[in-house]
N, C-alpha and C positions, 0 to 999 in steps of 0.2 A: 409514436416513433418506436421502432423495433430495435431492441438492444443487439440482437444477433446480427441484424443487417448493418447496424452502425459499426460494430466490431469488424465485421467482414469487410466493409468499405475501407476502414482504417488500415487493415493489414494488406488488402489488395493495392491500396494507394501507396503504401510503403514499398511493396514489392515492385510496382511499376517505377517508382522513384529510384529504386536501387539499380534499375536497368537503364535509366536515363542519364547520359553523361552530363547533362546540363543541370541536374538536380543534386543537391547535397544532402547527405544523411548524417544526423547526429545521434549517438547513443547517449542516454541520460539515465541517471538513477531516479527512482520514483519520487524522491523528495529533493531532486536537483532543480536547477533554474531553467526549466523547460520554456518558460516565457521568453527568456533572452534568446534561446535557440530559435524559437518560432518567429520572433521578431526579425531575425536575419533571413528567414525563409527556409530554414532546415526542416526536413521531415524528421520527426523524432521517434526513436525506437527505445523501448524500455526492457532491458534484459530480465529484470525481476518479474515482469509479466510473463515472459517466456518460461521462467522457472516455475511460476505458479501453474502455468498450463501443463508443464511436465509433471508437476505434482498432482494436479487434478485428474490427469489422464493415467496416472500411476506409471507412466513410461520412465519416470525418474529412477525407478528401481533397476532399470537396465543401464542408465547413464551415470548414476552416482559411482558405481564401482569402477567405471572407466576413468573417471577423474581421480579416484583414490589410487588406482594403479599408476597413474601418470605422476602422482606425487602430492596430490591435494588431500589433506587429512580428512577422515570421516567425521572428525569432531567440529569442523568448520561449517559455515553456512551451507545448507543443502540446496538453497537456490543456486549458489555459486557452483557447487560440485555437480549438480544435475545439469546445469546449463553448459558448463565447460565440457562435461562428459558427452553431452549431446553434440556439441561442436566437434569434438574429437572423433565421434562415431559418424558424423555427417548425417545426423538425424534431427528432425524438428516435428512437433505435433502440428505445425502449420500446414504440413503437406496433406495430412488427412482432413484437416478442417477446411482448408481453402485452396489446396493444390499448389501451395508455395513450397519451393524446394529448399530454401534456406533463408534465414533472416538477412536483411540488406547489409552490405559491407559499410562500415562507418568511414566518413571523411574526418570525423573528430569524435572523441569520447569525453564526456563530462560527468564527473561524479561529485557527490557532496558527502562528507563524512559525518553529517548531522545524524545519519542513521547508524552507521557502524564503520569500522575500518576495513571490513571485508570487501566493501565495494571498491576500495582502492586497489587491492590485489586482483580483484575480478576484472576491473577495467584495464589494469596494466597488462594482464594476460592478453586481452584482445588487442591492445595497442601493439604488442609485440607480434601477435599473429598476423594482423592486417597492416603492420607498419604505418599506423595512423597516429596522429598527435593525440595526446590525452592531457586533460586539464582537471586538477582536483581542487575543489573548494574544501579547505581544511577548517571546519567549524569548531569553535570552542564547544566542549561537550559537557553534558550532565549538569546543566546550569540551575542554580537555585533561583536566579532571576536573570532577566535579560538586561545587561548594562549597555550604555552607549558605546563603551570600548569594544564589547563583543560585536555589536552591530557594525561598527566601523571596520573591524577586522574582516568581516564577510563582505561588506560594501567594497572595500579596496580590492578584494579578490574578484568580485564581480567586474570591476573596472579592468582588471588585468585579463580576465576571460574575454571581455569585449574586444580589447586590443588584439588578442590572439585570433579571435573569430573574424575581425576585420581583415587580418592578413590572409586567412584562409579563403574568405569570400571575395576579397579584393574590393571591398566597399565599406563605407562607414555605416554604423548602426543608425537606422532611422528611428529617432526617438518617438515619433508619433506612432510607429508600428509597435514599439515596446509598450507605450501607454495603452494602446488599444488591446494588446495581448494581456497585459496585467489586469485591465478592467474586465475583460472576458473571463479571466481566471477567477477574479474576485466574485463576479456574478454567478458563475457556475458553482463555486465553492459555497456561496451563500444559499443557493437553491438546494445543494446537497445537504447542507446543515439543516435546512427546513425539513427535508425528507426524513432525515434521521430523527429530528425532534418529534415527528408524528408518532414515533414508536412509544411515546409517553402515554398515548391513548390506551384505554382499557376497553375491549381487548385490542392488542396491537395489530395493525394491518400488515406489518412485515416483521421479519425476525432476522437475526444475525446471518443466517445462511442465505437469505435473500440479498441482504445488503453487501455481502462479500462478492456477489456477482454484479450487483447494480453499481458498485463503486468503480468499475472498469473505466468509464469515460473520464472521471475526475482525475484518475492517474494518467491515462494515456492521451487524453484529448483536452486537458485543461489549457486555457488560453485560446480555445477555438469556439466558433459559433455553434458547432455541433454539440459540444458538451453543454453549453448554456441551454440550447434548445431541448436536449434530452432531459435535463433536470427540471426544466420548466414543465415539460409534458409529464414527467414522473410525479412531480409535486402535485399537480392537479389530479392525476390518477389516484394517488394515495389519499388525497382529501375526499375523493368520491368513495373510496373504500371505507373511510371512517364514517362518512354520512350514511352508508348502507350497512354499517356495523359488520363489515367483512373482517374476519379474524384469520391471521396466518396460522394460528394454533386453535383448532376446535376445542371449545370448552377450556379456554385458558384458565389455569389455576395458580401457576407460579411464574415468577419473572426473575431473570438472571442477568447479571453483568458478566461478560466474557473478557478476560484480560489475556492478551498475547495473540500469537499468530493463529490462523485457522490450521486445521489438519487437512490440507488440500485433498489428499487422496481418500479421505473418509467423510467428506462433506455430506453426502447423501445419507450415509450410515448415521452420522451424528444428528442430522436433521430429523430423521425418522425416530431416533432414540428420544429426543426431546419432545417430539410430537406425541409419541406414545405415552409419555409421562405428563402430558398437558402443560408443558413448560415452554415459555417463550424467552429466548435470549433477546432482550430489548435494547441493550446498549453494549458497546465494546470499545476497547482501546484502539483496535485496528482500524475500523471503518471511519472513525473520527479523525484519523491522522492526516487527512487531506482537506482540512477546513482552514482556509487562509483568510480569516476575517479582516485582517488589517492591510491586505494588499491595497495600494492606493495609486491610481494612475497619475495623480499629481506629483508623486515622488516615487516612481516605480522601483528604483534600485534600493533605496533605503528601506522602503516598506517590505520588499522581498527579503532583504537581509534579516530584518526582524522576524518575519513570519517563518522563514526556514530555520531559524534558531529556536523558535518557540514551539516546535512540534513536540508532542508528548514524549517520544523516545529520547529526545535530547535534554530532558529536564531531570532534576535530581529526584531522589526517592521521596523526600518530603512533599515536593510538588505533586508527584504521581499519586501518593497516598491520599492527599487531600482531594485531588481531581477524582479519583475513583470513589471515595467516600461521598463527595458531593453529587456525582453523577448517579450513583446508586439511589440516593434519596430523591433526586430530581425525576428519575424514571420509575420510582416506586418498585425497585427490584428487591427481591427477598434475600439475595445472597450473591456471592462472587465465585466464579470458577476461574482459577488461574491455570493456563496452559504452560507447563514447564517444557519449553521446546528445546530439545537436546542440542541442536546446532544453531539456535538463535538466542544466546544469552542476553543480547542487547534489547530484545523485545520480550524478555521474560522477567517478570517482576516479583516472582515468588521466592527467589533464592536468598534474600537478605531480610527474612523475617517479616515482610509486609503482611502476609496473611494473618499472622498472629497479632500484629498491631491492629489490624482491622477488626479481628475478633474481639479484642479488648474494647473496641469502640462499639461493639454490638452488631457487627456485620458478620454473619456466617460465611465461611469460605471453604473451598476445596481446591486442592492442587492435583491435577492429573498430568501424567508424563506422556510425552509424544514428540512430534516434530512437525515442522511445516511441510516437508516433503518425504523424508526418509521413514517409511512405514515400518522398518525394523525396530523403531523406537516406540511404536504405538501398539497397544493390545486392545482389540475390541472387547474382549471378555473383562479384563481388569477395569477398563474405563467404564463399561456398562455397570458393573457392580458398584464401583465407587460413586458414579453419578447418581444412580438410582437410590443408593443408601443415603447420599447427601440430600437429595430432594425429599426423601421421606422425613428428614429432620426439620424441614422448613415449615 
């Protein structure tokens, strides 16, 4: 199964649905309740993916200033600013990639603040632009543990969302559809988890720069047969790579854990830098963020409420520190590189002394400065010098 074709089909299907008066479109955050939306029959679009595309194609450098001039600070999420700037300019990288003139207009927008509060401001902008209803799941944040009261808070908001969607769709939620969608999400998530676990092998068959691309379907197509089929295929392919001793990094010598966001516009540069230094990034905070191991079709809403609270970005520093420490050991990594992303403090874990605390536990670490999209915050030269010097010490 070809990933490029799968993504092309997803976007072309969205584009066709946006032009069909009988089809409804929902916009959703990447860690939002896509399963509920799909159970109603919505085609689901994820603006964060659009932001990543703007970053990867570096066209964000033309659109971020437009949003800044409109009144959105250069210090806030550059996914938000590059995406809103693209909208204001009437630009999308989907045109060059697939011949699509614009993302589909939403019939409803649904966000979840388990990631950050910026998604609320982002989606409210589009609700005003398109005069479309918006619904926010306001999750308890930065949790040391997931309590029943936290789960109940999100569960009740899911119920309120369903009532709103029933009014928009003029039909009741089909519980069997929801159970099927949640089961498919759980199955694809489990397969994705297996794929990532194969990076424990020495030499590793894949690396972080591979998995940032391969994670596309678990974000945009979870809850569908396509995602399940893709990760079934990928899992078998990676097992074959291991059997043939195929290595993503020739002569792999060192292994790294990456914490934080990718630098989308410099993925190729960074991949080549680590390859040149015979170093494989074998595990990351980012790619593991869409593993929903407790999704349960027998109790879909309650299990979703728990899983969407339990994502890494929504836990407190003590949880994150232990998670990183345990994962480094599990994947036999030699050290940790923290990406201090200028406009994404919510997914930056180096700002409150965690690197030093991990060093005290015997884990070497490095902090590099950059951003997920805004390349004004990233220096090729400084990053190369810092990373190569760090690798020399391992």
